[in-house]
C-alpha positions as CSV (number, residue, x, y, z in Angstrom):
1,M,99.2,131.0,113.1
2,K,99.6,130.3,109.4
3,K,101.8,132.6,107.4
4,E,100.3,133.8,104.2
5,I,101.3,135.5,101.0
6,K,98.8,137.1,98.5
7,I,100.2,137.2,95.0
8,W,99.0,136.4,91.4
9,G,95.4,136.4,92.6
10,I,96.0,133.5,95.0
11,K,97.2,132.8,98.5
12,I,100.4,130.9,99.3
13,N,101.5,129.6,102.7
14,P,105.3,129.8,103.0
15,L,105.6,126.8,105.4
16,S,108.1,124.0,105.7
17,K,107.1,120.4,105.0
18,N,107.4,119.6,108.7
19,E,105.2,122.6,109.7
20,I,102.5,121.5,107.2
21,V,102.5,117.9,108.4
22,A,102.3,119.0,112.0
23,L,99.3,121.2,111.2
24,I,97.6,118.4,109.4
25,E,98.1,115.9,112.3
26,Q,96.9,118.4,114.8
27,H,93.7,118.9,112.7
28,I,93.1,115.2,112.4
29,R,93.4,114.7,116.1
30,E,91.3,117.7,117.2
31,E,88.8,118.5,114.4
32,T,86.1,116.8,112.4
33,R,85.7,119.2,109.4
34,M,87.8,118.6,106.3
35,F,91.2,120.2,106.0
36,H,92.2,120.9,102.4
37,L,95.9,121.1,101.3
38,T,96.6,122.4,97.8
39,G,100.0,122.5,96.1
40,V,100.8,125.1,93.5
41,N,103.4,125.2,90.7
42,P,103.7,127.3,87.5
43,E,101.1,125.2,85.8
44,T,98.5,125.7,88.6
45,I,99.3,129.4,89.0
46,T,99.0,130.0,85.3
47,Q,95.7,128.2,84.9
48,A,94.3,130.0,87.9
49,Q,94.7,133.3,86.1
50,E,92.0,132.3,83.6
51,D,90.0,129.9,85.7
52,P,87.9,131.6,88.5
53,A,86.7,128.2,89.8
54,L,90.3,126.9,90.2
55,R,91.4,130.2,91.8
56,S,88.5,130.0,94.2
57,A,89.4,126.4,95.1
58,I,93.0,127.3,95.8
59,N,92.0,130.3,97.9
60,S,89.4,128.3,99.9
61,S,92.1,125.7,100.9
62,D,93.4,125.7,104.4
63,I,97.0,125.6,103.3
64,V,98.6,126.2,99.9
65,N,102.0,124.7,99.7
66,I,104.7,125.5,97.1
67,D,105.3,122.5,95.0
68,N,108.0,123.9,92.7
69,M,111.5,125.3,93.1
70,L,110.9,127.9,90.3
71,V,108.0,129.3,92.3
72,V,110.3,129.4,95.4
73,T,113.0,131.2,93.5
74,F,110.7,133.8,92.0
75,L,109.1,134.5,95.3
76,R,112.5,135.0,96.9
77,L,113.5,137.4,94.1
78,L,110.3,139.3,95.1
79,R,111.7,139.4,98.6
80,K,109.4,136.9,100.2
81,R,110.7,134.7,103.0
82,I,110.3,131.1,101.8
83,P,111.8,128.4,104.1
84,E,111.9,125.7,101.5
85,R,110.1,124.0,98.6
86,A,107.3,122.0,100.2
87,A,107.0,119.4,97.4
88,C,103.8,117.4,97.2
89,P,105.6,114.0,96.8
90,D,107.6,114.7,99.9
91,I,104.6,115.7,102.0
92,F,102.7,112.6,100.7
93,E,105.5,110.4,101.9
94,K,105.7,112.0,105.3
95,L,101.9,111.7,105.7
96,L,102.0,108.0,104.7
97,A,104.7,107.4,107.3
98,R,102.6,109.2,110.0
99,A,99.5,107.3,109.0
100,N,101.4,104.0,109.3
101,E,102.7,105.0,112.7
102,N,99.5,106.5,114.2
103,G,96.8,104.4,112.7
104,Y,95.2,106.9,110.3
105,S,93.2,105.4,107.5
106,V,93.8,106.5,103.9
107,Y,91.9,106.5,100.6
108,F,93.5,106.8,97.2
109,L,91.7,108.3,94.2
110,G,93.3,108.7,90.8
111,A,95.8,107.3,88.3
112,R,95.3,104.3,86.1
113,E,94.0,101.0,87.6
114,E,97.3,99.2,87.1
115,I,99.3,102.1,88.8
116,L,96.9,102.1,91.7
117,Q,97.2,98.4,92.2
118,L,101.0,98.5,91.9
119,M,101.2,101.4,94.4
120,T,99.0,99.7,97.0
121,E,101.0,96.5,96.7
122,K,104.3,98.4,97.3
123,M,102.8,100.3,100.2
124,R,101.7,97.2,102.0
125,V,105.3,96.2,102.1
126,R,106.8,99.6,102.9
127,Y,104.0,100.6,105.4
128,P,102.9,97.3,106.9
129,R,100.5,98.9,109.4
130,L,98.9,101.3,106.9
131,I,95.1,101.1,106.9
132,I,94.0,101.5,103.3
133,A,90.3,102.2,103.5
134,G,89.8,102.1,99.8
135,A,91.1,103.0,96.4
136,R,89.6,104.0,93.0
137,N,91.2,104.8,89.7
138,G,90.9,108.3,88.2
139,Y,89.1,107.3,85.0
140,F,85.5,108.4,85.6
141,D,83.1,111.0,84.2
142,A,80.9,113.5,85.8
143,S,77.9,111.1,86.0
144,E,80.0,108.8,88.3
145,E,81.3,111.5,90.6
146,Q,78.6,111.5,93.3
147,A,78.8,107.7,93.5
148,I,82.5,108.0,94.2
149,V,81.9,110.7,96.8
150,K,79.4,108.5,98.5
151,E,81.8,105.6,98.5
152,I,84.5,107.7,100.1
153,N,82.0,109.0,102.7
154,N,81.0,105.4,103.6
155,R,84.7,104.5,104.2
156,K,85.3,107.6,106.3
157,P,89.1,107.8,105.7
158,D,91.2,110.0,107.9
159,M,93.2,111.1,104.8
160,L,92.1,111.3,101.2
161,F,94.8,111.5,98.5
162,I,93.8,112.5,95.0
163,A,96.0,112.0,91.9
164,L,94.0,113.8,89.2
165,P,95.3,116.5,86.9
166,T,94.7,120.2,87.5
167,P,92.0,121.5,87.8
168,R,90.1,118.3,88.3
169,K,91.6,117.4,91.7
170,E,91.2,120.9,93.1
171,L,87.6,121.2,91.9
172,F,86.7,117.6,93.0
173,I,87.7,118.5,96.6
174,D,86.2,122.0,96.6
175,H,82.8,120.9,95.1
176,N,82.4,117.9,97.5
177,R,84.1,119.1,100.7
178,E,80.9,118.8,102.8
179,N,80.2,115.2,101.6
180,L,83.5,113.4,101.5
181,G,83.5,112.3,105.1
182,T,87.2,112.7,105.6
183,R,89.3,115.0,107.9
184,F,91.9,115.7,105.3
185,A,92.1,115.9,101.5
186,F,95.2,116.5,99.4
187,G,95.7,116.6,95.6
188,V,99.0,115.0,95.1
189,G,99.4,115.2,91.3
190,G,101.7,112.5,89.9
191,A,102.8,111.1,93.3
192,F,101.0,107.8,92.7
193,D,103.2,107.1,89.7
194,V,106.3,107.8,91.9
195,Q,105.1,105.5,94.7
196,A,104.3,102.8,92.1
197,G,107.8,103.0,90.8
198,K,106.7,104.0,87.3
199,V,108.2,107.4,87.5
200,K,111.5,108.1,89.1
201,R,112.1,111.3,91.0
202,A,115.2,113.4,90.2
203,P,118.2,113.0,92.4
204,K,118.1,115.2,95.4
205,W,120.8,117.5,94.1
206,L,118.7,118.2,91.0
207,R,115.6,118.9,93.1
208,T,117.6,121.3,95.3
209,I,118.7,123.5,92.4
210,G,115.3,123.4,90.9
211,L,115.9,121.1,87.9
212,E,113.5,118.3,88.8
213,G,111.4,119.4,85.8
214,V,114.3,118.7,83.4
215,H,114.5,115.2,84.8
216,R,110.8,114.6,84.3
217,S,111.0,116.0,80.7
218,I,113.7,113.5,79.8
219,Q,111.5,110.6,81.2
220,N,108.3,111.8,79.4
221,P,109.2,114.5,76.8
222,G,105.8,114.4,75.1
223,N,103.8,115.2,78.2
224,Y,106.1,117.3,80.4
225,G,107.8,119.1,77.5
226,Y,104.4,120.4,76.2
227,R,103.3,121.4,79.6
228,Y,106.5,123.4,80.3
229,V,106.2,125.4,77.1
230,K,102.5,126.0,77.6
231,Y,102.6,127.0,81.3
232,Y,106.1,128.0,82.3
233,L,106.5,130.8,79.8
234,P,103.3,132.5,80.9
235,F,104.4,132.1,84.5
236,F,107.7,133.8,83.7
237,R,105.7,136.7,82.3
238,L,103.6,136.8,85.5
239,F,106.8,137.1,87.5
240,I,108.3,139.8,85.3
241,R,105.1,141.9,85.5
242,E,105.1,141.6,89.3
243,F,108.8,142.3,89.6
244,L,108.5,145.5,87.5
245,R,105.4,146.6,89.4
246,R,107.3,146.3,92.7
247,T,110.4,148.1,91.4
248,E,108.6,151.0,89.7
249,T,109.5,154.4,91.2
250,P,106.3,156.0,92.7
251,G,105.1,159.0,90.8
């Protein structure tokens, strides 16, 4: 039922945003176990090469969506059929709209406290019927983790959204999947900042041609500029190795 690609030591599901959202809604209606959605980009893929725990968390996810246009482009160059970039912020917005329409409860974990409060205030206006079961900032250490897991379990949200950096968000979900008490968990990266209005997404035309990262770098050059140098160059090398491997003449 779910298309799957195996590459760079991980699985990727080449599904459209609407296909992903439909599968999640079906699961929430019909199942009780937790459904884990993980988004991958050059940063995640590069880190997974050296981090077995992160790689395992990605591969144990129910769906792995492609959260970056460069990944889409490279996979297409490798002759993979990719319908579109299934960006995490877009999926997040679609799921919030479905939760607002259908009465699903949500829990938010991550970001700074002021970002969390600003986001929830804006959401109460934008999604007036949204049931916010709880929210907790992302500044906690390992000694607090199980108390947070217990808190989420007590609230029993239909959807859990986590805005922590990689690999924290993936490992938090993977390590606690049996105890979170939710039907769906999704690490949304920086989507809380976008919803709070603290970070502006690139215009749609820039996203379409794969230059949203340039827009982010201009807004926050210290953070994103460093990350792009650290992770995108190794990802480019991963692509070149895979491309050469596939084009080598047998024998």
